[in-house]
N, C-alpha and C positions, 0 to 999 in steps of 0.2 A: 854619727848621723851623716846624711848627705850634705855636701857642700855646694855653694854656688846657687842655692835655691832661694828665691825671694817669695815670701808669703804676702799676699795682698788681700785686703778686705774685700769680700764678695767674689773671690776668684773661684769659689766652689772647691771641689776635690782637686787638690794640686798633686799630680803624680810625678814621681821621678821615673821617667820612662826607662832609663838605662838600668835601673835597679829593680824596676817593677814594683815599687813600694810607694806608700803615701809619704810625701815629703813633710807635710805639715797637717795638723789637725785643723783644717781650714774649711770645714763645711760652714755654710752661712749660719749665723746665729739664729736659733729658733726662739724668737722673742717671747712667744706665748708660753712655751714650756719653761723657759728661763724665768718668766714672771711668776708662773704657778709654783715653781720650785722655791723661789725667793720668798713667796708668801707663806709656804709651808714653814720655813724657818722663822718668819716674823710673827705669825699669827698668835703664838702662845707666849711671846716675849712681853715683858711689862711695857705698856704703852704702844705695843705692836711696832717696836723699833729696836734697832741694834746698830752697833758700830759697823759702818759699811765695809771696812776692810775685813772685819770678822766674818760678815756674811759672804764676801767674795771667797775667803779661804774655805769656809764650810761648803760652798757650792763646788769649788774645785775638788775638795776631798770626796764629796758625795758623787760627783761625776766619775772620779777615779775609782771609787769603790764599785760603782755600777759597771764600769768597764771590766773590772776584775771578776765580778760575779755573774754578769749577764752578757758580756761581750759587746756592750754599747753604753754610751753615756746617757744620763737622764735627759739632757738637752744638748744639742750641737752648739759648738762655739770653738774658737781657737784657744788653745792653751798658751799662755804667755808667761815667760819668766821675767820678773821684775826684781828690783833691788830687795824688796821686802817679800820675795817668794813668788810662787806661781799663782795665777788666777785666771778666770775666764775673761778673755780680753773684751769681747763684745758687751758683756754685762758691765764691765768696768766703764766702758764708753757710755752706756746708758746712765749709769750712776753719775757720771760727770756731765751728762747732758749733751754729748757730742755725737751720739749714734743717730742714724737716720730714722730709727724706730722710737725715738724719744717721746713722740706724741702718744703712741700706744702705751709705752711704759709709764708715762706720766699720769695716765688715768688711774693707776693703782699705787704709785710710789712717789715720794718726794725725798729729796736729800736735804737734811737739816744739819748744817755744819758737817760733823763727821758721822752722822747717823743716817741710815736708810729707814724710812718710815712708811708703813703700810697705811695708806690714806683712809681716814675714817669714812665708813659707809661704802668703801670700794674694796672689792676682792676679786682676783682673777679666777678663783676656784681651783679645781684640780682636774678638770675634765680631760685634759690632754696627757695627764700623767697616769701611769699604771699604779696598781697597789704596791708593787715592788719599788717603784720610784719613790713614792711617799714614805714607805717604810725605811728605805735607804737614807733618805734625807733626815728622818726623825732619829734613826739610829746614830748617824754621824753627829747630829747635833747633841744627842744625849752623851755620846762618848767624849765630846769636847765641851760639855756644859760648864766645867770649872775653868776653862782657859779663856783668857781675854785675847784681844787681837794680837798683842805682842807675843804671847805664848804660842799662838797659832803661826805667827811669822817664824818663830824659832823652830817649830815642828816641821813646817813646810820647807825650811832651809835644809832639812836633813833628807829630803826626798831625792833619790838618785837622779831623776829627770831634771830637777832644778840644778843640782850640782853640775851636771853635764852641760847645762845651758846657762850657768851663772852669767848674767849680763853686766855685772858691775853696776854702774850708775845709769845704764841704758835699759833696753828691754829687747827681748827676742822671742819669736815663736818657738814653742817646744814641739819638735816633731813627734807625731804619734808613735813612731817607732821607739823613741826613747821612753815614753810612758809604758809601752808594752814590754820593753826590756826590763824596766823597773818592776813590773808586775809578774815577770816570768811568762808572758803571753806572746812572745814574738812569733811563735808558730801559728798563732790565731789571726795574724794580721790580714791575710787574704779574706777570711770569713768575716772579720769585723768590717773590713773595707766594703765587702759586698752588702752586708746588712745596713751600713750607714748610707751607702748609695741608694739602696732600696727605700729607706726612710726619707731620704732627701727628695726622691722622685715623687713619693706619696705627698710629701709636704708641698712641693712645687705644684703638683696637680691640684691640690686643695686650694692653694692660694690663687691659682689661675681661675678656678671656678668661682671664687668668692670675691675676686678683685672688683 
């Protein structure tokens, strides 16, 4: 992957001009879609709750599957490699309560020790997700229904993009190019970049109108 590239929260599309490729999957977190995706995973769980590391792994795997099948993630966020495997970094910050959108997130979720809980009487719905998004989330959840968080850590440690970006005891952003390489989609990079830039413009315009 590219070297000497720093990925910063909120920097938008970070391009490596010399190579003409995306350096990092660094679109701003789409908090509404992320919340709706997390709720799909929690809605049918006992007590509407699950281990938050397990939820983060399933969200990562569902986004990865959506990129493979549809050329775009379910929700935008940065992919981060951590000691216990890859995860969506912005959602992890929401779970920890340190993201700027924690107020919006907190309308629907609370963190109870190691669990993420869908708040009683609150639900973000699925209005910003497509049918494909919901089906992908449910399929990924079903495929991994028998795996606890530690088994999912082991599974995601086998993903090529994590191995390439193994951070040791630190963390680092996983370049989109490494995810696409792992999926055999490197030749789709320009098309994926264009689609995600278009979606980000639509999202920004919508937020501008409703601010």
